[in-house]
VOSERO-776989 format. One record per residue (C-alpha): x, y, z; residue number from 0. Coordinates in steps of 0.5 Angstrom, whole numbers. Example, Ala and Ser with C-alpha at 12.3 -4.5 7.8 and 13.67 -1.06 7.14 Angstrom:
BEGIN
       x       y       z   num
      25      -9      16     0
      27      -2      14     1
END
This chain:
BEGIN
       x       y       z   num
     316     194     372     0
     309     198     371     1
     309     204     367     2
     307     209     373     3
     313     207     376     4
     318     208     370     5
     314     215     369     6
     316     216     377     7
     323     214     376     8
     323     219     369     9
     321     225     374    10
     326     223     379    11
     332     224     373    12
     328     229     368    13
     332     236     368    14
     337     234     373    15
     345     233     373    16
     346     226     372    17
     353     222     371    18
     354     216     366    19
     359     211     368    20
     358     206     363    21
     355     205     356    22
     354     199     352    23
     351     198     345    24
     348     192     341    25
     346     191     334    26
     341     186     332    27
     337     186     326    28
     340     193     324    29
     337     196     330    30
     342     199     336    31
     340     198     343    32
     344     203     348    33
     345     201     355    34
     347     207     360    35
     348     206     367    36
     347     213     371    37
     347     216     378    38
     343     222     379    39
     342     224     387    40
     346     219     389    41
     341     213     386    42
     344     209     381    43
     339     207     375    44
     340     203     369    45
     336     205     362    46
     336     201     356    47
     334     205     349    48
     331     201     343    49
     332     203     336    50
     337     209     337    51
     338     213     331    52
     342     220     330    53
     347     219     336    54
     351     225     338    55
     357     225     343    56
     362     231     343    57
     368     230     347    58
     366     225     352    59
     370     220     356    60
     367     216     362    61
     365     218     367    62
     361     224     364    63
     356     229     367    64
     350     231     363    65
     348     238     366    66
     341     238     364    67
     338     231     362    68
     332     231     358    69
     327     226     355    70
     322     229     350    71
     316     225     347    72
     315     227     340    73
     308     223     340    74
     304     229     340    75
     308     232     334    76
     306     225     330    77
     313     222     330    78
     314     215     331    79
     319     209     330    80
     326     211     332    81
     324     219     333    82
     319     217     338    83
     323     220     344    84
     329     225     344    85
     334     225     349    86
     339     230     350    87
     343     234     355    88
     340     241     354    89
     345     245     358    90
     351     243     354    91
     349     240     348    92
     354     234     349    93
     350     228     348    94
     343     227     344    95
     340     222     340    96
     333     219     338    97
     330     212     340    98
     323     208     339    99
     323     206     346   100
     326     206     353   101
     326     202     360   102
     328     205     366   103
     329     202     373   104
     333     203     379   105
     339     199     380   106
END
């Protein structure tokens, strides 16, 4: 997927309410990958987050709703590696983590 279409998809979910209906983790060479399947505005998306760190999840069960989904790029702050992106629920604070990279697609 081209970066432009990934960015377009991010804009479609950024700051919106999303429902997470499935999540899975994989560990390879001490690096955690998180796969989320979400629904936003009746569209299904898949997001894979690479090199996840500092995962926080408070009182969640599936499916769960994130009222204000946000992905923040910390590159301008000079952050890199597993702190490059900060993903969080800015409304309720029930879910957050950092990651090095991610890939988002409709599906």
